[in-house]
VOLUM-686038 format. One record per residue (C-alpha): residue in one letter; x, y negated, z negated; chain; residue number from 1. Coordinates in steps of 0.02 Angstrom, whole numbers, plus 50000, padded with zeros to 5 digits. Each point is the difference from the previous one (the first is absolute). Layout:
<recs>
code	xx	yy	zz	unit	pos
A	X	Y	Z	A	NUM $
...
</recs>
This chain:
<recs>
code	xx	yy	zz	unit	pos
M	47603	43398	52562	A	1 $
S	50168	50068	49945	A	2 $
M	50083	49944	49837	A	3 $
T	50135	49909	50098	A	4 $
E	49888	49898	50113	A	5 $
S	49978	49825	49937	A	6 $
Q	49833	49895	50019	A	7 $
G	50107	49843	50010	A	8 $
P	50176	49935	49965	A	9 $
L	50067	50034	49820	A	10 $
P	49979	49838	49896	A	11 $
T	50168	49905	49981	A	12 $
A	50081	49963	49829	A	13 $
E	49932	49819	50015	A	14 $
A	49819	50060	50038	A	15 $
I	50012	50118	49852	A	16 $
A	50053	49859	49885	A	17 $
E	49857	49894	50070	A	18 $
R	49878	50148	49965	A	19 $
L	50073	50024	49825	A	20 $
S	49978	49819	49957	A	21 $
A	49818	49986	50069	A	22 $
R	49948	50155	49906	A	23 $
N	50087	49980	49841	A	24 $
K	49863	49906	49911	A	25 $
G	49868	50124	50039	A	26 $
D	50089	50158	49953	A	27 $
F	50007	49982	49808	A	28 $
L	50081	50162	49963	A	29 $
G	50124	49991	50151	A	30 $
F	49950	50175	50080	A	31 $
E	49997	49928	50174	A	32 $
V	50118	49857	49986	A	33 $
N	50141	50103	49928	A	34 $
E	49999	50105	50162	A	35 $
Y	50041	49838	50093	A	36 $
A	50130	49945	49880	A	37 $
G	50083	50174	50001	A	38 $
C	50050	49980	50183	A	39 $
L	50063	49827	49991	A	40 $
P	50187	49950	50002	A	41 $
Y	50062	49917	49841	A	42 $
E	49999	49826	50067	A	43 $
L	49811	50003	50038	A	44 $
V	49946	50104	49845	A	45 $
K	50104	49909	49869	A	46 $
P	49869	49879	49945	A	47 $
Y	49889	50144	49951	A	48 $
L	50130	50099	49906	A	49 $
K	50047	49999	49812	A	50 $
E	50129	49879	49957	A	51 $
G	50175	50072	50008	A	52 $
V	49967	50128	50142	A	53 $
T	50150	49999	50112	A	54 $
A	50003	50034	50186	A	55 $
E	50106	50152	49962	A	56 $
E	49866	50067	49891	A	57 $
W	49862	49966	50109	A	58 $
N	50080	50071	50152	A	59 $
T	50015	50165	49909	A	60 $
I	49801	50011	49969	A	61 $
R	49942	49916	50156	A	62 $
A	49892	50101	50111	A	63 $
P	50032	50031	50175	A	64 $
R	49865	49915	50120	A	65 $
D	50022	50103	50153	A	66 $
R	49832	50081	50057	A	67 $
E	50051	50172	49982	A	68 $
S	50053	49962	49817	A	69 $
V	49840	49915	49961	A	70 $
L	49901	50138	50081	A	71 $
K	50098	50121	49883	A	72 $
R	49963	49908	49845	A	73 $
M	49810	49999	50053	A	74 $
Q	49993	50188	50034	A	75 $
E	50087	50047	49846	A	76 $
Y	49888	49891	49898	A	77 $
M	49842	50070	50075	A	78 $
P	49981	50159	49882	A	79 $
F	50006	49878	49851	A	80 $
A	49877	49884	50073	A	81 $
F	49873	50148	50035	A	82 $
E	50035	50064	49829	A	83 $
K	49946	49838	49923	A	84 $
A	49846	49992	50126	A	85 $
N	49961	50178	49966	A	86 $
S	49995	49970	49805	A	87 $
Q	49904	49848	50016	A	88 $
R	50130	49885	49919	A	89 $
G	49938	49829	50073	A	90 $
I	50139	49892	49949	A	91 $
S	50133	50114	50053	A	92 $
A	49896	50040	50169	A	93 $
N	49996	49813	50035	A	94 $
R	50178	49979	49967	A	95 $
S	50037	50126	50134	A	96 $
I	49899	49904	50122	A	97 $
L	50097	49846	49965	A	98 $
H	50156	50099	50038	A	99 $
Y	49934	50045	50166	A	100 $
V	49946	49837	50046	A	101 $
A	50178	49938	49976	A	102 $
W	50078	50155	50080	A	103 $
T	49896	50013	50159	A	104 $
W	50032	49805	50024	A	105 $
L	50186	50032	49982	A	106 $
A	49991	50147	50127	A	107 $
G	49942	49873	50126	A	108 $
D	49820	50055	49988	A	109 $
G	49924	49837	49951	A	110 $
A	49829	50041	50070	A	111 $
L	49985	50153	49894	A	112 $
S	50070	49908	49850	A	113 $
E	49853	49873	50012	A	114 $
E	49880	50137	50046	A	115 $
I	50040	50100	49854	A	116 $
E	50004	49856	49875	A	117 $
N	49830	49947	50051	A	118 $
M	49913	50170	49995	A	119 $
E	49885	50048	49862	A	120 $
H	50103	50096	49881	A	121 $
E	49864	50107	49944	A	122 $
F	50031	50189	49955	A	123 $
Y	50161	49934	49918	A	124 $
G	50080	49953	50167	A	125 $
K	49979	50170	50076	A	126 $
P	49938	49931	50177	A	127 $
V	50137	49881	49998	A	128 $
L	50133	50135	49966	A	129 $
R	49926	50114	50125	A	130 $
K	50008	49855	50123	A	131 $
I	50188	49975	49971	A	132 $
C	50034	50189	50013	A	133 $
E	49897	50015	50176	A	134 $
R	50094	49837	50056	A	135 $
Y	50177	50084	49971	A	136 $
G	49953	50183	50044	A	137 $
W	50009	50058	49802	A	138 $
D	49870	50144	49953	A	139 $
W	49905	49915	49863	A	140 $
K	49906	50162	49960	A	141 $
Q	50154	50072	49915	A	142 $
W	49983	49863	49864	A	143 $
D	49810	49963	49991	A	144 $
N	49891	50104	49895	A	145 $
G	49857	49973	50108	A	146 $
E	49893	49914	49871	A	147 $
L	49927	49826	50040	A	148 $
T	49948	49915	49851	A	149 $
N	49988	49827	49918	A	150 $
G	50004	50082	49824	A	151 $
E	49819	49997	49968	A	152 $
G	49926	50142	49902	A	153 $
</recs>
């Protein structure tokens, strides 16, 4: 599947706001839900913003939510995600997966989002990162050091 193909339609702003609300309580550090918030128009994200943030300020930092922009963010982040997995940085590696759960969902790939969320995050998430790369046609071998370890020994 090419990067521009979509498994399903892109979520509407209202659907993103619903997902943000539903997942907000379980994402204590906000790594997943911040990705949803960043794509919302001011009217829908205002309850989640710090008091005093104006619509004008929000519109200067709001992320584009078209598929190509989301996929670009995903691909640009992948070297960092593999760096954390390669160096066995458990919390950071898990945060990377949370970003990808959100990004794949935002890109219209809800089934992939659910699949990677439910995968075992063994080997610091490398199988998840590899699956994402394979799905979008990115060569994960350029970033992966080839070691599969859970940090024992």
